[in-house]
N, C-alpha and C positions, 0 to 999 in steps of 0.2 A: 504494500500500500504506500503510495507516495504521499508525503506530508502536504498539507494545505500551505499554499504560498504565504498566507498571512501569519503562520505560526512562527514563533521565535525559537531558535535552537537553545538548548541548555547544555552547559558544560559542568560536569561534576568532577571535582579535582581536589588535590591537597597541596598546599604550599610547601609542606615538608617533604614532598615526593619529587625527587629530581626529574623523573620521567614526566610527571604532570606539569612541572614548571616549563620544561622544554616544549612539551606538546602545546601548552597554552601560549607560549611565546610564538611558536610557529603559526598557530591560528591567528593570533593578534597581528603578526607581520603580514599575513595573507588578507587581512581586513575582515575577518569573521565577525559577524554580529551574533551575539549570544548572551544569554543570562547565565552568569556564573554562580556556582554553589561551591564554596570552599569548605570542605568537610571538617577541618580543624575548628573553624569558627561556628559552623552550623552542621553538626552531625545529623545523619538521617535517622528518623525513628523507624520502628518496625512497620508502622502503618505506611510511611512514605516509601520504604523499601518494597513492601508488598505491592504498592501502586506502581512503582517504577518497573519492577520485574513483571508484573501482570501475570498473564498466563504462560509466559516464556519459561524455558528451562532455567532454573536458578544457577546451575553449575558454572556457566560462563561468567557469572558475577562474583564468583569466589576467587580471591587472590591466593593462588596455590603456593606463593612464595612466603606467605605469612606464617608466623610462628604458631598461631592458634590453629591454622589449617593442619599443620604437621602434628601438633600436640593432640588435637582431637581426632586424628586419623581420618580426616575427611576424604582423603584420596583412596582409602582402603575399605571404607564401609559405606553402606547405603544410609543416607539421611533424608528426612522428609523436608519439604519446602519450609514448613513452619519453623523447624529447628534451624535451618540455614539462615532464614531471615532473622530469627532471634539472635543467633551468633553474630551475624554481621552488625545488627543494631547495637549489640553489646561491645563489639570490637570493630570500630569503623575501619581499621586497617585491613580487615578481612574482605572489604569490598574492593574488587578489582577496579582499577581506574587508570586513566581518565575515562569518563563516559560522556559521549556526545549523544544527545537525544533531540530528534526532530520528528514531531508527530509520533508515530508508532515505530519509527526506525531508531535503533540504538547501535552505536559503535562502542563496544566495550573493550578497553585496553588500548595499548599504544599502537593503533593503526591509523597513523596520520593521513595516509592516502585515502582510506575509506572515509574518514571524517571530512576531509576536504571535498571529496566527491559528493558526499551527502549534502554539504553546505554550498556546493556549487562554486568552490574556490579553485584557483589555478594551482 
């Protein structure tokens, strides 16, 4: 589904994340228009995470490099959506980022080309 042209993109990122800072700087340099949400200043609640993920598979939203991911054995066991969302809400570093959202389309992780394509940037 293509996003409506009047919708404004959202960028979910963390200023303490080197990858996020580089990603954001590249979008800014390309002239991207978006509403930013910096997770250190404004962590996402479980309700917001559930709305963000929607009916999508939650696994792409998990940061597999995070210590909680390893400690909880999330790569080795089956978890339910509700548990994953609660874990992310409790440990915001468990959310894979950056995330660019435009309408129903999400680019999760450090895929600058896909994000620029989504936003119509060179």
